[in-house]
MDTraj code that builds the backbone (N, CA, C; nanometers):
import mdtraj as md
import numpy as np

residues = "MET LYS GLY VAL ILE ILE LEU THR SER THR GLY LEU SER ALA GLN LYS VAL ARG GLN ALA ALA LYS LYS PHE PHE ASP LYS LEU PRO HIS LYS SER VAL ALA ILE VAL THR THR ALA ALA GLU GLY LYS GLU ASN ASN LYS TYR SER LYS LEU ALA GLU TYR GLN PHE LYS GLU LEU ASP PHE ASN VAL VAL ASP PHE ILE ASP LEU GLU ASN ASN PRO LYS VAL ASP PHE SER LYS TYR ASN VAL ILE TYR VAL CYS GLY GLY ASN THR PHE LYS LEU LEU LYS TYR ALA ARG GLU ALA ASN PHE LYS ASP THR ILE VAL ASN LEU LEU ASN ARG GLY GLY ILE TYR ILE GLY VAL SER ALA GLY ALA ILE ILE LEU SER PRO THR ILE GLN ILE ALA ALA SER ILE ASP PRO ASP PRO ASN GLU VAL GLY LEU THR ASN LEU GLU GLY PHE GLY LEU ILE ASP PHE GLU VAL LEU PRO HIS TYR ASN PRO SER LEU ASP GLU GLU LEU ALA ASN TYR GLN LYS ILE THR THR ASN GLU ILE PHE LYS ILE THR ASP SER GLN ALA ILE ILE ILE THR GLU GLU ASP TRP ASN PHE ILE GLU".split()
xyz = np.array([
    [1.2628, 8.8464, -4.6184],
    [1.2234, 8.9674, -4.6919],
    [1.2609, 9.0913, -4.6125],
    [1.3579, 9.1661, -4.6636],
    [1.3980, 9.2887, -4.5951],
    [1.3161, 9.4077, -4.6436],
    [1.2505, 9.3900, -4.7564],
    [1.1812, 9.5027, -4.8198],
    [1.0396, 9.5232, -4.7695],
    [0.9661, 9.6028, -4.8465],
    [0.8308, 9.6437, -4.8087],
    [0.7370, 9.6183, -4.9264],
    [0.6203, 9.5626, -4.8974],
    [0.5147, 9.5469, -4.9976],
    [0.3992, 9.6397, -4.9586],
    [0.3565, 9.7221, -5.0522],
    [0.2424, 9.8117, -5.0295],
    [0.1355, 9.7773, -5.1328],
    [0.0212, 9.7295, -5.0847],
    [-0.0900, 9.6893, -5.1717],
    [-0.1976, 9.7968, -5.1657],
    [-0.2325, 9.8524, -5.2819],
    [-0.3246, 9.9655, -5.2853],
    [-0.4260, 9.9511, -5.3995],
    [-0.5284, 10.0346, -5.3941],
    [-0.6228, 10.0460, -5.5058],
    [-0.5857, 10.1611, -5.5976],
    [-0.5300, 10.2676, -5.5393],
    [-0.5057, 10.3904, -5.6167],
    [-0.3644, 10.4453, -5.5962],
    [-0.2695, 10.3583, -5.5638],
    [-0.1313, 10.4034, -5.5512],
    [-0.1121, 10.5053, -5.4402],
    [-0.0485, 10.6162, -5.4754],
    [-0.0148, 10.7186, -5.3761],
    [-0.1182, 10.8310, -5.3710],
    [-0.2337, 10.8085, -5.4302],
    [-0.3335, 10.9160, -5.4391],
    [-0.4039, 10.9431, -5.3066],
    [-0.4175, 10.8414, -5.2231],
    [-0.4804, 10.8625, -5.0913],
    [-0.3756, 10.9209, -4.9966],
    [-0.4117, 11.0280, -4.9288],
    [-0.3159, 11.1020, -4.8464],
    [-0.2477, 11.0153, -4.7411],
    [-0.3254, 10.9327, -4.6700],
    [-0.2671, 10.8507, -4.5630],
    [-0.1737, 10.7443, -4.6183],
    [-0.2071, 10.6929, -4.7359],
    [-0.1204, 10.5926, -4.7996],
    [0.0114, 10.6584, -4.8408],
    [0.0023, 10.7770, -4.8972],
    [0.1229, 10.8481, -4.9390],
    [0.2120, 10.8795, -4.8182],
    [0.1505, 10.9234, -4.7098],
    [0.2287, 10.9553, -4.5891],
    [0.2982, 10.8309, -4.5346],
    [0.2265, 10.7184, -4.5354],
    [0.2852, 10.5932, -4.4851],
    [0.4006, 10.5490, -4.5748],
    [0.3815, 10.5597, -4.7074],
    [0.4865, 10.5202, -4.8019],
    [0.6084, 10.6112, -4.7900],
    [0.5846, 10.7387, -4.7683],
    [0.6931, 10.8373, -4.7618],
    [0.7919, 10.8028, -4.6504],
    [0.7424, 10.7483, -4.5399],
    [0.8313, 10.7103, -4.4292],
    [0.9328, 10.6053, -4.4749],
    [0.8891, 10.5163, -4.5625],
    [0.9812, 10.4158, -4.6165],
    [1.0727, 10.4773, -4.7231],
    [1.0163, 10.5648, -4.8067],
    [1.0966, 10.6297, -4.9110],
    [1.2131, 10.7079, -4.8487],
    [1.1845, 10.7745, -4.7361],
    [1.2854, 10.8607, -4.6736],
    [1.4060, 10.7823, -4.6211],
    [1.3910, 10.6512, -4.6052],
    [1.5020, 10.5680, -4.5560],
    [1.5875, 10.5109, -4.6702],
    [1.5443, 10.5309, -4.7929],
    [1.6166, 10.4743, -4.9077],
    [1.7489, 10.5475, -4.9300],
    [1.8543, 10.4753, -4.9703],
    [1.9826, 10.5406, -4.9972],
    [1.9763, 10.6335, -5.1187],
    [1.8948, 10.5979, -5.2166],
    [1.8683, 10.6870, -5.3297],
    [1.7249, 10.6579, -5.3755],
    [1.6660, 10.7543, -5.4425],
    [1.5250, 10.7418, -5.4786],
    [1.5115, 10.7165, -5.6285],
    [1.4886, 10.5897, -5.6635],
    [1.4718, 10.5550, -5.8050],
    [1.3538, 10.4596, -5.8173],
    [1.2649, 10.4888, -5.9106],
    [1.1427, 10.4083, -5.9247],
    [1.1219, 10.3659, -6.0694],
    [1.0819, 10.2406, -6.0854],
    [1.0345, 10.1898, -6.2140],
    [0.8826, 10.1823, -6.2068],
    [0.8150, 10.2539, -6.2943],
    [0.6689, 10.2505, -6.3008],
    [0.6310, 10.1533, -6.4130],
    [0.5778, 10.0378, -6.3734],
    [0.5453, 9.9326, -6.4706],
    [0.4036, 9.9569, -6.5236],
    [0.3953, 9.9850, -6.6531],
    [0.2699, 10.0313, -6.7134],
    [0.1955, 9.9228, -6.7921],
    [0.2436, 9.7987, -6.7849],
    [0.1949, 9.6904, -6.8719],
    [0.0436, 9.6726, -6.8690],
    [-0.0180, 9.6846, -6.7520],
    [-0.1617, 9.6595, -6.7385],
    [-0.2466, 9.7782, -6.7830],
    [-0.1865, 9.8956, -6.7876],
    [-0.2635, 10.0190, -6.8073],
    [-0.2983, 10.0407, -6.9546],
    [-0.4204, 10.0792, -6.9782],
    [-0.4613, 10.1136, -7.1146],
    [-0.3877, 10.2407, -7.1557],
    [-0.3155, 10.2339, -7.2674],
    [-0.2366, 10.3499, -7.3091],
    [-0.0984, 10.3534, -7.2467],
    [-0.0680, 10.2534, -7.1638],
    [0.0653, 10.2388, -7.1025],
    [0.1092, 10.3696, -7.0339],
    [0.2278, 10.4231, -7.0756],
    [0.2785, 10.5425, -7.0058],
    [0.1965, 10.6679, -7.0353],
    [0.1105, 10.6616, -7.1360],
    [0.0242, 10.7767, -7.1654],
    [-0.1064, 10.7745, -7.0854],
    [-0.1268, 10.6688, -7.0098],
    [-0.2459, 10.6601, -6.9257],
    [-0.2414, 10.7708, -6.8197],
    [-0.3568, 10.8292, -6.7898],
    [-0.3556, 10.9437, -6.6966],
    [-0.3071, 10.9043, -6.5575],
    [-0.3334, 10.7784, -6.5177],
    [-0.2877, 10.7350, -6.3853],
    [-0.1380, 10.7052, -6.3845],
    [-0.0844, 10.6611, -6.4966],
    [0.0612, 10.6445, -6.5092],
    [0.1293, 10.7801, -6.4978],
    [0.0733, 10.8784, -6.5676],
    [0.1274, 11.0149, -6.5641],
    [0.1173, 11.0730, -6.4227],
    [0.0052, 11.0428, -6.3556],
    [-0.0130, 11.0917, -6.2184],
    [0.0933, 11.0321, -6.1268],
    [0.1199, 10.9020, -6.1416],
    [0.2223, 10.8368, -6.0596],
    [0.3584, 10.9025, -6.0829],
    [0.3901, 10.9289, -6.2088],
    [0.5165, 10.9957, -6.2413],
    [0.5260, 11.1299, -6.1695],
    [0.4205, 11.2073, -6.1752],
    [0.4166, 11.3384, -6.1094],
    [0.4343, 11.3237, -5.9581],
    [0.3658, 11.2239, -5.8998],
    [0.3712, 11.2058, -5.7545],
    [0.5120, 11.1678, -5.7078],
    [0.5793, 11.0807, -5.7827],
    [0.7153, 11.0423, -5.7434],
    [0.8122, 11.1596, -5.7569],
    [0.7964, 11.2391, -5.8618],
    [0.8841, 11.3564, -5.8769],
    [0.8596, 11.4563, -5.7641],
    [0.7339, 11.4665, -5.7242],
    [0.6979, 11.5549, -5.6131],
    [0.7619, 11.5065, -5.4819],
    [0.7842, 11.3755, -5.4719],
    [0.8461, 11.3168, -5.3536],
    [0.9991, 11.3073, -5.3681],
    [1.0542, 11.3847, -5.4622],
    [1.1990, 11.3994, -5.4802],
    [1.2696, 11.2737, -5.5306],
    [1.2001, 11.1919, -5.6078],
    [1.2672, 11.0811, -5.6756],
    [1.3433, 11.1387, -5.7943],
    [1.4729, 11.1042, -5.8047],
    [1.5519, 11.1606, -5.9146],
    [1.5564, 11.0701, -6.0365],
    [1.5188, 10.9417, -6.0202],
    [1.5045, 10.8525, -6.1360],
    [1.3597, 10.8010, -6.1366],
    [1.2846, 10.8381, -6.2392],
    [1.1451, 10.7950, -6.2539],
    [1.1290, 10.7450, -6.3971],
    [1.1275, 10.6126, -6.4139],
    [1.1231, 10.5546, -6.5488],
    [0.9956, 10.4724, -6.5692],
    [0.9403, 10.4821, -6.6883],
    [0.8299, 10.3945, -6.7281],
    [0.8874, 10.2668, -6.7889],
    [0.8318, 10.1523, -6.7510],
    [0.8756, 10.0249, -6.8079],
    [0.7528, 9.9427, -6.8443],
    [0.7562, 9.8831, -6.9630],
    [0.6474, 9.7973, -7.0094],
    [0.7030, 9.6570, -7.0320],
    [0.6578, 9.5617, -6.9509],
    [0.7090, 9.4245, -6.9597],
    [0.6708, 9.3564, -7.0915],
    [0.5631, 9.4021, -7.1526],
    [0.5203, 9.3430, -7.2800],
    [0.6236, 9.3714, -7.3894],
    [0.6706, 9.4938, -7.3956],
    [0.7633, 9.5348, -7.5010],
    [0.9099, 9.5267, -7.4594],
    [0.9342, 9.5119, -7.3295],
    [1.0718, 9.5125, -7.2794],
    [1.0871, 9.4084, -7.1680],
    [1.0719, 9.2780, -7.2005],
    [1.0706, 9.1754, -7.0961],
    [1.2065, 9.1510, -7.0309],
    [1.3142, 9.1945, -7.0942],
    [1.4490, 9.1658, -7.0417],
    [1.5084, 9.2843, -6.9648],
    [1.4273, 9.3803, -6.9289],
    [1.4791, 9.5000, -6.8610],
    [1.5457, 9.4626, -6.7287],
    [1.6516, 9.5344, -6.6955],
    [1.7243, 9.5136, -6.5701],
    [1.6690, 9.6106, -6.4651],
    [1.6095, 9.5556, -6.3604],
    [1.5483, 9.6395, -6.2563],
    [1.6440, 9.6686, -6.1406],
    [1.7705, 9.6240, -6.1510],
    [1.8579, 9.6292, -6.0340],
    [1.8904, 9.7718, -5.9875],
    [1.8742, 9.8705, -6.0772],
    [1.9077, 10.0081, -6.0349],
    [1.7921, 10.0774, -5.9617],
    [1.6761, 10.0122, -5.9579],
    [1.5593, 10.0740, -5.8939],
    [1.5397, 10.0178, -5.7527],
    [1.5116, 10.1065, -5.6578],
    [1.4782, 10.0540, -5.5256],
    [1.3283, 10.0640, -5.4938],
    [1.2512, 10.1150, -5.5892],
    [1.1051, 10.1080, -5.5810],
    [1.0523, 10.0576, -5.7152],
    [0.9641, 9.9600, -5.7116],
    [0.8906, 9.9177, -5.8313],
    [0.7431, 9.9426, -5.8043],
    [0.6830, 10.0200, -5.8915],
    [0.5423, 10.0611, -5.8779],
    [0.4676, 10.0011, -5.9962],
    [0.3748, 9.9102, -5.9695],
    [0.3052, 9.8407, -6.0779],
    [0.1632, 9.8958, -6.0916],
    [0.1392, 9.9610, -6.2045],
    [0.0102, 10.0267, -6.2297],
    [-0.1034, 9.9247, -6.2407],
    [-0.2240, 9.9741, -6.2155],
    [-0.3437, 9.8936, -6.2341],
    [-0.3830, 9.8860, -6.3809],
    [-0.4903, 9.8117, -6.4044],
    [-0.5382, 9.7911, -6.5419],
    [-0.5868, 9.6489, -6.5559],
    [-0.5522, 9.5852, -6.6654],
    [-0.6012, 9.4494, -6.6915],
    [-0.5117, 9.3455, -6.6233],
    [-0.5690, 9.2739, -6.5259],
    [-0.4917, 9.1795, -6.4445],
    [-0.4398, 9.0628, -6.5272],
    [-0.5206, 9.0129, -6.6208],
    [-0.4798, 8.8992, -6.7044],
    [-0.3586, 8.9355, -6.7913],
    [-0.3667, 9.0521, -6.8510],
    [-0.2576, 9.0994, -6.9374],
    [-0.1297, 9.1173, -6.8556],
    [-0.1438, 9.1772, -6.7389],
    [-0.0280, 9.2001, -6.6524],
    [0.0375, 9.0674, -6.6142],
    [-0.0427, 8.9702, -6.5707],
    [0.0146, 8.8426, -6.5271],
    [0.0825, 8.7697, -6.6431],
    [0.0203, 8.7715, -6.7586],
    [0.0792, 8.7040, -6.8760],
    [0.2199, 8.7567, -6.9049],
    [0.2322, 8.8882, -6.9161],
    [0.3619, 8.9452, -6.9539],
    [0.4586, 8.9476, -6.8363],
    [0.4066, 8.9551, -6.7145],
    [0.4933, 8.9486, -6.5967],
    [0.5563, 8.8098, -6.5857],
    [0.4774, 8.7065, -6.6139],
    [0.5325, 8.5696, -6.6148],
    [0.6426, 8.5565, -6.7193],
    [0.6133, 8.6046, -6.8408],
    [0.7093, 8.5910, -6.9516],
    [0.8400, 8.6653, -6.9223],
    [0.8309, 8.7684, -6.8384],
    [0.9496, 8.8487, -6.8047],
    [1.0166, 8.8011, -6.6747],
    [0.9703, 8.6863, -6.6193],
    [1.0229, 8.6378, -6.4896],
    [1.0172, 8.7466, -6.3825],
    [0.9061, 8.8190, -6.3832],
    [0.8926, 8.9364, -6.2956],
    [0.8846, 8.8966, -6.1482],
    [0.8385, 8.7747, -6.1204],
    [0.8363, 8.7299, -5.9806],
    [0.9775, 8.7330, -5.9224],
    [1.0756, 8.6839, -5.9974],
    [1.2146, 8.6858, -5.9503],
    [1.2635, 8.8284, -5.9281],
    [1.2213, 8.9188, -6.0174],
    [1.2572, 9.0604, -6.0028],
    [1.2047, 9.1157, -5.8709],
    [1.0797, 9.0816, -5.8373],
    [1.0194, 9.1311, -5.7127],
    [1.0913, 9.0725, -5.5919],
    [1.1193, 8.9431, -5.5957],
    [1.1895, 8.8773, -5.4843],
    [1.3270, 8.9419, -5.4645],
    [1.3989, 8.9655, -5.5742],
    [1.5306, 9.0308, -5.5653],
    [1.5202, 9.1701, -5.5063],
    [1.4184, 9.2453, -5.5507],
    [1.3943, 9.3807, -5.4984],
    [1.3743, 9.3762, -5.3468],
    [1.2895, 9.2864, -5.3001],
    [1.2586, 9.2779, -5.1568],
    [1.3799, 9.2308, -5.0773],
    [1.4563, 9.1389, -5.1339],
    [1.5752, 9.0879, -5.0643],
    [1.6826, 9.1936, -5.0453],
    [1.6815, 9.2942, -5.1358],
    [1.7804, 9.4019, -5.1188],
    [1.7198, 9.5255, -5.0518],
    [1.6045, 9.5064, -4.9883],
    [1.5463, 9.6140, -4.9077],
    [1.4650, 9.7148, -4.9847],
    [1.4221, 9.6784, -5.1057],
    [1.3430, 9.7699, -5.1873],
    [1.1950, 9.7684, -5.1521],
    [1.1182, 9.8471, -5.2259],
    [0.9759, 9.8657, -5.1984],
    [0.8954, 9.8300, -5.3231],
    [0.7989, 9.7418, -5.3063],
    [0.7073, 9.7062, -5.4149],
    [0.5725, 9.7701, -5.3854],
    [0.5221, 9.8485, -5.4797],
    [0.3885, 9.9084, -5.4663],
    [0.3004, 9.8507, -5.5765],
    [0.1991, 9.7767, -5.5365],
    [0.1069, 9.7181, -5.6313],
    [-0.0247, 9.7935, -5.6303],
    [-0.0640, 9.8438, -5.7467],
    [-0.1893, 9.9181, -5.7587],
    [-0.2922, 9.8280, -5.8266],
    [-0.3987, 9.7936, -5.7557],
    [-0.5081, 9.7153, -5.8119],
    [-0.4558, 9.5852, -5.8748],
    [-0.4488, 9.5749, -6.0071],
    [-0.3945, 9.4543, -6.0709],
    [-0.2538, 9.4233, -6.0216],
    [-0.1768, 9.5282, -5.9948],
    [-0.0403, 9.5120, -5.9445],
    [-0.0351, 9.4524, -5.8054],
    [-0.1446, 9.4665, -5.7303],
    [-0.1561, 9.4017, -5.5989],
    [-0.2071, 9.2589, -5.6148],
    [-0.3038, 9.2394, -5.7029],
    [-0.3681, 9.1079, -5.7200],
    [-0.2682, 9.0004, -5.7630],
    [-0.1717, 9.0353, -5.8500],
    [-0.0805, 8.9317, -5.9030],
    [0.0103, 8.8714, -5.7956],
    [0.0240, 8.9369, -5.6809],
    [0.1078, 8.8812, -5.5739],
    [0.0371, 8.7681, -5.4985],
    [-0.0942, 8.7558, -5.5163],
    [-0.1742, 8.6561, -5.4451],
    [-0.1493, 8.5153, -5.5002],
    [-0.1993, 8.4111, -5.4319],
    [-0.1859, 8.2751, -5.4846],
    [-0.2590, 8.2545, -5.6174],
    [-0.3635, 8.3340, -5.6420],
    [-0.4426, 8.3231, -5.7646],
    [-0.4982, 8.4600, -5.8027],
    [-0.5223, 8.4805, -5.9324],
    [-0.5879, 8.6050, -5.9753],
    [-0.7351, 8.5799, -6.0079],
    [-0.7879, 8.4673, -5.9626],
    [-0.9271, 8.4297, -5.9921],
    [-1.0256, 8.5412, -5.9546],
    [-0.9917, 8.6177, -5.8524],
    [-1.0800, 8.7257, -5.8059],
    [-1.1049, 8.8271, -5.9187],
    [-1.0049, 8.8450, -6.0064],
    [-1.0185, 8.9396, -6.1189],
    [-1.1093, 8.8857, -6.2275],
    [-1.1370, 8.7543, -6.2216],
    [-1.2290, 8.6930, -6.3177],
    [-1.3694, 8.6802, -6.2599],
    [-1.3820, 8.7046, -6.1290],
    [-1.5078, 8.6724, -6.0599],
    [-1.5819, 8.7927, -6.0034],
    [-1.5100, 8.8961, -5.9629],
    [-1.5731, 9.0132, -5.9008],
    [-1.5412, 9.1355, -5.9859],
    [-1.6461, 9.2014, -6.0374],
    [-1.6280, 9.3137, -6.1301],
    [-1.5189, 9.2773, -6.2314],
    [-1.5393, 9.1670, -6.3064],
    [-1.4291, 9.1033, -6.3786],
    [-1.3637, 9.1876, -6.4874],
    [-1.2324, 9.1671, -6.4993],
    [-1.1552, 9.2228, -6.6111],
    [-1.1816, 9.1346, -6.7332],
    [-1.1782, 9.1893, -6.8532],
    [-1.1847, 9.1036, -6.9729],
    [-1.0533, 9.0274, -6.9883],
    [-1.0638, 8.8972, -7.0108],
    [-0.9438, 8.8148, -7.0296],
    [-0.9028, 8.8217, -7.1768],
    [-0.8542, 8.9371, -7.2154],
    [-0.8292, 8.9639, -7.3573],
    [-0.7046, 8.8931, -7.4103],
    [-0.6237, 8.8355, -7.3208],
    [-0.5042, 8.7626, -7.3669],
    [-0.5237, 8.6117, -7.3608],
    [-0.6466, 8.5672, -7.3242],
    [-0.6781, 8.4245, -7.3236],
    [-0.5993, 8.3440, -7.2204],
    [-0.5720, 8.4045, -7.1057],
    [-0.4954, 8.3352, -7.0013],
    [-0.5814, 8.2242, -6.9404],
    [-0.5266, 8.1038, -6.9310],
    [-0.6024, 7.9916, -6.8713],
    [-0.5488, 7.9525, -6.7343],
    [-0.4190, 7.9725, -6.7123],
    [-0.3602, 7.9448, -6.5812],
    [-0.3660, 8.0735, -6.4984],
    [-0.4511, 8.0735, -6.3955],
    [-0.4732, 8.1954, -6.3166],
    [-0.3916, 8.1962, -6.1870],
    [-0.2911, 8.1123, -6.1814],
    [-0.2066, 8.1087, -6.0612],
    [-0.1255, 8.2378, -6.0514],
    [-0.1325, 8.3018, -5.9347],
    [-0.0559, 8.4242, -5.9120],
    [0.0850, 8.3930, -5.8639],
    [0.1550, 8.4959, -5.8184],
    [0.2952, 8.4798, -5.7780],
    [0.3092, 8.4191, -5.6382],
    [0.2029, 8.4231, -5.5580],
    [0.2078, 8.3602, -5.4258],
    [0.3073, 8.4247, -5.3302],
    [0.3348, 8.5530, -5.3485],
    [0.4254, 8.6233, -5.2571],
    [0.3519, 8.6719, -5.1325],
    [0.2199, 8.6676, -5.1368],
    [0.1361, 8.6865, -5.0182],
    [0.0428, 8.5668, -5.0122],
    [-0.0057, 8.5336, -4.8918],
    [-0.0866, 8.4117, -4.8773],
    [-0.2359, 8.4401, -4.8683],
    [-0.2770, 8.5559, -4.9193],
    [-0.4182, 8.5926, -4.9186],
    [-0.4520, 8.6592, -5.0515],
    [-0.5809, 8.6805, -5.0743],
    [-0.6239, 8.7508, -5.1954],
    [-0.6642, 8.8937, -5.1607],
    [-0.6530, 8.9798, -5.2601],
    [-0.6834, 9.1215, -5.2421],
    [-0.8003, 9.1590, -5.3321],
    [-0.8963, 9.2297, -5.2750],
    [-1.0055, 9.2861, -5.3565],
    [-0.9909, 9.4379, -5.3559],
    [-0.9249, 9.4942, -5.4584],
    [-0.9100, 9.6404, -5.4629],
    [-1.0396, 9.7083, -5.5068],
    [-1.0446, 9.8379, -5.4854],
    [-1.1609, 9.9211, -5.5235],
    [-1.2893, 9.8685, -5.4563],
    [-1.2739, 9.8180, -5.3335],
    [-1.3927, 9.7607, -5.2683],
    [-1.4963, 9.8689, -5.2390],
    [-1.6209, 9.8366, -5.2665],
    [-1.7347, 9.9145, -5.2155],
    [-1.8499, 9.8167, -5.1960],
    [-1.9486, 9.8541, -5.1149],
    [-2.0543, 9.7586, -5.0788],
    [-2.1333, 9.7016, -5.1959],
    [-2.1311, 9.7667, -5.3114],
    [-2.2050, 9.7138, -5.4274],
    [-2.1466, 9.5807, -5.4750],
    [-2.0244, 9.5485, -5.4296],
    [-1.9590, 9.4241, -5.4702],
    [-1.9879, 9.3075, -5.3739],
    [-2.0654, 9.3344, -5.2687],
    [-2.0834, 9.2339, -5.1630],
    [-2.1427, 9.1023, -5.2124],
    [-2.2384, 9.1104, -5.3048],
    [-2.3025, 8.9871, -5.3530],
    [-2.2027, 8.9013, -5.4314],
    [-2.1283, 8.9653, -5.5224],
    [-2.0258, 8.8925, -5.5987],
    [-1.9175, 8.8374, -5.5054],
    [-1.8846, 8.9154, -5.4028],
    [-1.7822, 8.8726, -5.3068],
    [-1.8287, 8.7500, -5.2287],
    [-1.9549, 8.7515, -5.1860],
    [-2.0096, 8.6371, -5.1115],
    [-2.0066, 8.5098, -5.1970],
    [-2.0403, 8.5239, -5.3245],
    [-2.0360, 8.4079, -5.4156],
    [-1.8932, 8.3583, -5.4362],
    [-1.8001, 8.4521, -5.4479],
    [-1.6615, 8.4128, -5.4703],
    [-1.6017, 8.3443, -5.3464],
    [-1.6418, 8.3909, -5.2295],
    [-1.5881, 8.3312, -5.1064],
    [-1.6242, 8.1834, -5.0929],
    [-1.7284, 8.1422, -5.1637],
    [-1.7686, 8.0005, -5.1601],
    [-1.6729, 7.9125, -5.2404],
    [-1.5983, 7.9719, -5.3335],
    [-1.5126, 7.8893, -5.4207],
    [-1.3631, 7.9076, -5.3949],
    [-1.3258, 7.9954, -5.3025],
    [-1.1838, 8.0117, -5.2711],
    [-1.1561, 7.9669, -5.1294],
    [-1.0403, 7.9082, -5.1086],
    [-1.0000, 7.8682, -4.9734],
    [-0.9125, 7.9757, -4.9088],
    [-0.8797, 8.0792, -4.9851],
    [-0.7914, 8.1847, -4.9337],
    [-0.8697, 8.2917, -4.8592],
    [-0.8034, 8.3543, -4.7644],
    [-0.8604, 8.4714, -4.6989],
    [-0.8591, 8.5870, -4.7996],
    [-0.9615, 8.6706, -4.7943],
    [-0.9708, 8.7853, -4.8857],
    [-0.9684, 8.9138, -4.8040],
    [-0.8814, 9.0052, -4.8431],
    [-0.8785, 9.1360, -4.7789],
    [-0.9309, 9.2408, -4.8762],
    [-1.0281, 9.3169, -4.8293],
    [-1.0891, 9.4222, -4.9117],
    [-1.0130, 9.5529, -4.8874],
    [-0.9805, 9.6229, -4.9952],
    [-0.9242, 9.7573, -4.9780],
    [-1.0011, 9.8560, -5.0654],
    [-1.0455, 9.9637, -5.0021],
    [-1.1143, 10.0693, -5.0752],
    [-1.0101, 10.1553, -5.1458],
    [-1.0577, 10.2580, -5.2163],
    [-0.9646, 10.3441, -5.2900],
    [-0.8758, 10.4280, -5.1984],
    [-0.9090, 10.4351, -5.0697],
    [-0.8266, 10.5170, -4.9785],
    [-0.7470, 10.4318, -4.8799],
    [-0.7507, 10.3008, -4.8950],
    [-0.6838, 10.2119, -4.7995],
    [-0.5617, 10.1436, -4.8634],
    [-0.4805, 10.0830, -4.7775],
    [-0.3657, 10.0055, -4.8254],
    [-0.3273, 9.9027, -4.7199],
    [-0.2599, 9.7984, -4.7651],
    [-0.1990, 9.7005, -4.6755],
    [-0.0486, 9.7140, -4.6923],
    [0.0226, 9.7290, -4.5803],
    [0.1683, 9.7429, -4.5843],
    [0.2302, 9.6259, -4.5094],
    [0.3155, 9.5520, -4.5799],
    [0.3779, 9.4329, -4.5227],
    [0.5288, 9.4543, -4.5168],
    [0.5849, 9.4400, -4.3961],
    [0.7304, 9.4438, -4.3801],
    [0.7741, 9.3119, -4.3168],
    [0.9034, 9.2973, -4.2984],
    [0.9572, 9.1752, -4.2393],
    [0.9013, 9.1545, -4.0981],
    [0.8833, 9.2647, -4.0263],
    [0.8423, 9.2552, -3.8861],
    [0.6936, 9.2748, -3.8644],
    [0.6238, 9.3328, -3.9613],
    [0.4927, 9.3885, -3.9297],
    [0.3965, 9.3791, -4.0483],
    [0.2708, 9.4044, -4.0170],
    [0.1630, 9.4011, -4.1163],
    [0.0654, 9.5095, -4.0749],
    [0.0441, 9.6096, -4.1602],
    [-0.0404, 9.7231, -4.1225],
    [-0.1500, 9.7466, -4.2238],
    [-0.2655, 9.7863, -4.1729],
    [-0.3773, 9.8246, -4.2592],
    [-0.3912, 9.9762, -4.2479],
    [-0.3738, 10.0458, -4.3582],
    [-0.3854, 10.1925, -4.3580],
    [-0.5239, 10.2308, -4.4051],
    [-0.5957, 10.3072, -4.3247],
    [-0.7294, 10.3514, -4.3697],
    [-0.7585, 10.4910, -4.3202],
])
top = md.Topology()
chain = top.add_chain()
for i, resn in enumerate(residues, 1):
    res = top.add_residue(resn, chain, resSeq=i)
    for name in ("N", "CA", "C"):
        top.add_atom(name, md.element.get_by_symbol(name[0]), res)
traj = md.Trajectory(xyz[None], top)
């Protein structure tokens, strides 16, 4: 993996996360981002999708496109060197990401030195399982997904939007998972590169 994985709760909204991401953005040969809106309520009209668009333009990205895997599963991501996956419903995201062979898209992106930014649900789908989204402050499984296997591109689970009120649910969930769980608050991120692993807080 030559690329970078950034796992967040709120994307580029936390100042330290944005500063850390910018160091990677500045090394890109050109700045082009696909903002995947599949999980977000209202898709590209969601206020957080719009915020992401504004933030990337502010960081001098000259190509900023919204993409919805539900309505456009055959999209070609090869022109983008950043893929930013919005938060929202984890079950819905995984269902349509699977149907679009999105795991292969992410692997290809990383192999060519690109950057994957997963926001909340967008971070969870990289784990071995998305069971955490069914167990802690659960998302509604509105698409009836029964296979909760994630993409397995990371070997741990992520609990985004962590705050101490979730501790009881987290303790119960830890009894049924064999995976390590990393908690990230709304201002934190995990950054994974080929050489390194950093916790931004």
